[in-house]
C-alpha positions in Angstrom: 81.1 123.7 122.7 84.2 122.5 121.1 84.4 122.4 117.3 87.2 121.3 115.0 86.6 122.0 111.3 88.9 120.7 108.7 89.2 122.0 105.1 91.5 122.0 102.2 91.1 118.4 100.9 90.5 117.5 97.3 91.7 115.6 94.3 95.4 116.0 93.4 97.8 114.2 91.0 100.7 112.1 92.4 103.6 114.4 93.2 101.2 117.3 93.9 100.6 119.3 97.1 97.7 120.2 99.4 97.4 122.2 102.5 94.9 121.1 105.1 93.5 123.5 107.7 91.8 122.7 111.0 90.0 125.6 112.7 89.3 125.2 116.4 86.8 126.9 118.6 85.6 126.4 122.2 89.1 125.6 123.5 92.0 127.7 124.6 93.8 126.6 121.4 97.3 127.8 122.4 97.6 125.3 125.3 96.5 122.3 123.3 98.6 119.7 121.6 97.0 119.1 118.2 97.1 116.1 115.8 96.3 115.0 112.3 95.2 111.5 111.6 93.9 109.7 108.5 91.7 106.8 107.8 90.9 104.6 104.8 88.0 102.2 104.4 88.5 99.0 106.4 91.5 100.3 108.3 92.1 101.9 111.7 92.6 105.6 112.0 96.4 106.2 111.9 98.6 109.0 113.2 100.0 111.4 110.6 101.5 114.2 112.6 101.3 116.0 116.0 102.4 119.3 117.3 102.6 120.3 120.9 101.5 123.6 122.4 105.2 124.6 122.3 105.6 123.7 118.7 107.4 120.4 118.9 106.4 118.1 116.0 106.2 114.4 115.4 105.5 112.5 112.2 104.6 109.0 111.0 107.5 107.4 109.2 105.4 107.3 106.0 105.1 111.0 105.8 108.4 112.3 107.2 110.1 114.7 104.8 106.9 115.2 102.8 104.4 116.6 105.3 104.7 119.5 107.7 102.5 120.3 110.6 102.3 123.8 111.9 100.0 126.0 114.0 98.9 129.6 114.1 97.7 130.3 117.7 96.4 133.8 116.6 94.0 132.0 114.2 93.3 129.0 116.4 94.3 126.9 113.4 96.5 123.9 112.8 97.8 123.1 109.3 99.1 120.1 107.4 101.2 120.9 104.4 101.4 117.8 102.2 104.0 117.7 99.4 105.0 114.9 97.0 101.7 113.2 97.5 101.4 109.5 96.7 98.3 107.5 95.9 98.7 105.7 99.3 98.1 109.1 101.0 94.5 108.9 99.8 92.3 109.0 103.0 90.0 111.1 105.1 92.1 113.4 107.2 91.0 114.3 110.7 92.4 116.7 113.2 92.1 116.1 116.9 92.7 117.7 120.3 92.8 115.9 123.7 90.1 116.1 126.3 89.7 114.6 129.8 88.8 111.2 128.4 89.6 110.7 124.8 89.8 113.3 122.0 87.8 115.9 120.2 87.6 115.1 116.5 86.6 117.1 113.4 84.4 115.8 110.6 87.3 115.1 108.3 88.3 116.2 104.9 88.8 113.8 101.9 92.2 113.7 100.2 92.4 111.8 96.9 95.7 111.3 95.1 95.1 110.0 91.6 96.1 110.6 88.0 
């Protein structure tokens, strides 16, 4: 049974930082490409960042230079370090991993950027 469990969300002031974690189980984590997505009410889920099994990264233009995705294969965990947060980063953040048809998704963690 595959599980992805996100944590680390919360309320932060503009300009602040948060680090999200996604712990995976039920998969051979080291061979999976992993991703972070986010969603706000009334909008489609959008890509934030991805990291391949080999460590190559990709970012949405809106977060380049501010967010960093990384992984620790020994801990079966992918991280999203978010710096210089803006109110428009407010969303539920989800991690995902590919499967034969579609993706596995976590339950999400809420990030709210507000003064």
